[in-house]
Z-matrix of the N, CA and C atoms (Angstrom, degrees):
N
C 1 1.459
C 2 1.532 1 110.09
N 3 1.322 2 117.05 1 -31.61
C 4 1.459 3 120.99 2 -178.62
C 5 1.529 4 111.02 3 -64.87
N 6 1.335 5 117.18 4 -42.87
C 7 1.473 6 120.26 5 179.32
C 8 1.520 7 110.26 6 -64.59
N 9 1.306 8 117.72 7 -39.05
C 10 1.461 9 121.79 8 177.85
C 11 1.530 10 110.29 9 -62.58
N 12 1.312 11 117.32 10 -39.91
C 13 1.464 12 121.69 11 176.86
C 14 1.527 13 110.39 12 -62.52
N 15 1.332 14 117.44 13 -41.91
C 16 1.463 15 121.27 14 178.97
C 17 1.525 16 111.54 15 -63.25
N 18 1.320 17 116.93 16 -45.13
C 19 1.465 18 121.26 17 -179.53
C 20 1.521 19 110.45 18 -63.81
N 21 1.312 20 117.34 19 -44.43
C 22 1.461 21 121.29 20 179.73
C 23 1.531 22 110.87 21 -63.15
N 24 1.313 23 117.59 22 -41.48
C 25 1.468 24 121.59 23 177.91
C 26 1.527 25 110.94 24 -62.74
N 27 1.332 26 117.03 25 -39.23
C 28 1.466 27 120.95 26 177.74
C 29 1.521 28 111.36 27 -67.05
N 30 1.316 29 117.08 28 -46.38
C 31 1.468 30 121.42 29 -177.70
C 32 1.520 31 111.94 30 -65.83
N 33 1.326 32 117.19 31 -38.20
C 34 1.465 33 121.23 32 -179.73
C 35 1.534 34 112.05 33 -88.07
N 36 1.327 35 115.84 34 -2.19
C 37 1.476 36 121.91 35 -179.09
C 38 1.531 37 111.44 36 53.22
N 39 1.327 38 114.55 37 46.19
C 40 1.461 39 121.23 38 -179.83
C 41 1.533 40 108.82 39 -140.14
N 42 1.333 41 117.58 40 100.91
C 43 1.463 42 119.96 41 -178.21
C 44 1.529 43 113.89 42 -68.02
N 45 1.330 44 117.93 43 -9.02
C 46 1.467 45 121.14 44 -178.87
C 47 1.531 46 112.54 45 -90.10
N 48 1.334 47 117.82 46 5.30
C 49 1.468 48 121.05 47 178.60
C 50 1.529 49 109.51 48 -60.90
N 51 1.314 50 115.40 49 134.18
C 52 1.460 51 121.73 50 179.39
C 53 1.523 52 109.19 51 -135.78
N 54 1.322 53 116.78 52 131.74
C 55 1.461 54 121.77 53 174.70
C 56 1.520 55 108.66 54 -100.08
N 57 1.324 56 115.36 55 130.55
C 58 1.467 57 121.12 56 177.55
C 59 1.520 58 108.27 57 -118.01
N 60 1.327 59 115.78 58 126.84
C 61 1.458 60 119.44 59 179.72
C 62 1.522 61 110.21 60 -65.55
N 63 1.311 62 114.83 61 150.76
C 64 1.459 63 121.00 62 178.91
C 65 1.523 64 108.37 63 -95.28
N 66 1.322 65 116.66 64 146.48
C 67 1.468 66 121.19 65 -173.50
C 68 1.524 67 114.39 66 -65.26
N 69 1.313 68 117.65 67 -43.47
C 70 1.463 69 119.96 68 -169.62
C 71 1.523 70 114.34 69 -98.44
N 72 1.328 71 117.84 70 1.68
C 73 1.456 72 119.45 71 -179.21
C 74 1.522 73 110.28 72 -145.14
N 75 1.317 74 115.60 73 148.62
C 76 1.460 75 120.61 74 179.78
C 77 1.522 76 111.98 75 -106.24
N 78 1.333 77 117.69 76 -4.08
C 79 1.463 78 120.08 77 -175.29
C 80 1.525 79 113.31 78 -99.21
N 81 1.333 80 117.42 79 13.57
C 82 1.464 81 119.78 80 179.67
C 83 1.528 82 109.95 81 -155.28
N 84 1.335 83 114.31 82 163.69
C 85 1.464 84 120.79 83 177.68
C 86 1.519 85 108.64 84 -146.24
N 87 1.321 86 116.11 85 151.14
C 88 1.462 87 121.16 86 175.71
C 89 1.520 88 108.56 87 -84.30
N 90 1.338 89 116.17 88 142.51
C 91 1.461 90 122.08 89 -178.34
C 92 1.525 91 108.67 90 -109.28
N 93 1.329 92 115.88 91 128.30
C 94 1.465 93 122.41 92 -179.07
C 95 1.521 94 109.75 93 -128.72
N 96 1.331 95 115.93 94 154.04
C 97 1.451 96 122.99 95 163.04
C 98 1.521 97 105.20 96 -125.64
N 99 1.318 98 115.99 97 121.75
C 100 1.461 99 120.96 98 -167.44
C 101 1.529 100 107.22 99 54.70
N 102 1.318 101 119.12 100 -124.11
C 103 1.466 102 121.84 101 178.68
C 104 1.521 103 112.56 102 -102.70
N 105 1.330 104 117.78 103 6.49
C 106 1.464 105 121.07 104 -177.10
C 107 1.528 106 110.88 105 -90.68
N 108 1.329 107 115.69 106 124.31
C 109 1.456 108 121.91 107 177.53
C 110 1.523 109 108.99 108 -72.79
N 111 1.346 110 116.78 109 127.97
C 112 1.465 111 121.48 110 178.83
C 113 1.519 112 112.90 111 -102.82
N 114 1.324 113 117.10 112 -39.56
C 115 1.455 114 119.88 113 -176.68
C 116 1.518 115 110.92 114 170.43
N 117 1.334 116 114.20 115 -162.13
C 118 1.462 117 120.90 116 -178.32
C 119 1.523 118 108.50 117 -127.85
N 120 1.315 119 115.86 118 137.12
C 121 1.456 120 120.73 119 174.56
C 122 1.524 121 107.76 120 -108.74
N 123 1.331 122 115.28 121 129.38
C 124 1.461 123 122.21 122 -177.66
C 125 1.520 124 109.30 123 -107.42
N 126 1.321 125 116.59 124 134.47
C 127 1.455 126 122.65 125 178.00
C 128 1.515 127 109.31 126 -100.83
N 129 1.322 128 116.40 127 132.11
C 130 1.458 129 120.79 128 175.24
C 131 1.522 130 106.90 129 -91.83
N 132 1.326 131 116.20 130 90.47
C 133 1.463 132 120.66 131 -173.86
C 134 1.527 133 112.76 132 -70.50
N 135 1.317 134 117.55 133 -14.74
C 136 1.460 135 120.58 134 177.57
C 137 1.522 136 111.92 135 -87.64
N 138 1.320 137 117.96 136 -14.30
C 139 1.459 138 123.00 137 179.46
C 140 1.526 139 109.15 138 -80.74
N 141 1.328 140 116.85 139 122.27
C 142 1.461 141 121.00 140 -178.24
C 143 1.523 142 112.17 141 -65.06
N 144 1.333 143 117.69 142 -24.99
C 145 1.462 144 121.52 143 -178.85
C 146 1.524 145 112.40 144 -83.13
N 147 1.319 146 118.13 145 -4.71
C 148 1.456 147 121.71 146 177.86
C 149 1.513 148 113.92 147 71.57
N 150 1.305 149 117.74 148 46.46
C 151 1.460 150 122.14 149 -178.36
C 152 1.531 151 111.65 150 -72.06
N 153 1.347 152 115.71 151 145.95
C 154 1.461 153 122.22 152 175.68
C 155 1.520 154 108.60 153 -133.40
N 156 1.329 155 116.40 154 149.88
C 157 1.464 156 122.55 155 -179.31
C 158 1.522 157 108.49 156 -128.59
N 159 1.347 158 116.64 157 128.42
C 160 1.461 159 122.12 158 -178.12
C 161 1.520 160 109.24 159 -103.86
N 162 1.334 161 116.89 160 126.95
C 163 1.460 162 123.06 161 -178.61
C 164 1.524 163 108.49 162 -117.40
N 165 1.353 164 115.60 163 119.31
C 166 1.464 165 120.89 164 -177.32
C 167 1.516 166 109.53 165 -132.52
N 168 1.318 167 116.35 166 125.05
C 169 1.459 168 120.97 167 175.25
C 170 1.523 169 110.14 168 -89.11
N 171 1.331 170 117.00 169 142.57
C 172 1.464 171 121.48 170 178.16
C 173 1.521 172 107.73 171 -120.60
N 174 1.323 173 116.04 172 120.30
C 175 1.459 174 122.01 173 -178.94
C 176 1.522 175 110.70 174 -84.25
N 177 1.320 176 116.13 175 155.10
C 178 1.464 177 121.19 176 177.28
C 179 1.523 178 112.02 177 -55.47
N 180 1.326 179 116.72 178 -37.94
C 181 1.466 180 119.68 179 -177.54
C 182 1.527 181 112.11 180 -68.79
N 183 1.342 182 117.01 181 -16.69
C 184 1.462 183 121.11 182 178.06
C 185 1.525 184 112.50 183 -84.23
N 186 1.321 185 116.99 184 -15.03
C 187 1.460 186 120.91 185 -178.16
C 188 1.519 187 110.66 186 -83.98
N 189 1.311 188 116.15 187 144.59
C 190 1.461 189 121.68 188 178.13
C 191 1.523 190 108.74 189 -78.61
N 192 1.335 191 117.66 190 122.88
C 193 1.465 192 122.21 191 -178.48
C 194 1.519 193 113.00 192 -61.16
N 195 1.316 194 118.86 193 -24.95
C 196 1.463 195 120.79 194 -177.69
C 197 1.521 196 112.33 195 -72.20
N 198 1.320 197 117.61 196 -17.13
C 199 1.457 198 121.16 197 -179.95
C 200 1.523 199 111.99 198 -86.74
N 201 1.305 200 118.68 199 -9.17
C 202 1.457 201 121.11 200 -176.41
C 203 1.507 202 111.01 201 86.43
N 204 1.305 203 116.12 202 174.80
C 205 1.464 204 119.71 203 -178.71
C 206 1.514 205 110.57 204 -89.01
N 207 1.322 206 115.39 205 153.21
C 208 1.461 207 121.45 206 -178.39
C 209 1.502 208 111.11 207 -84.18
């Protein structure tokens, strides 16, 4: 999980990325920067290559109004 945290921090260019394990499952972790929840990363434990998928929701209030609506 530590290596996955390092890769995610590099890709998102945010050294404050932190992965927190979830209580009821071992195949995913919550992703935070500081205390802000960003999303969930899911591990495909059956994939021999060790694939992971990051799921992040973006709220309307997080979008910059000057860019227009999506």
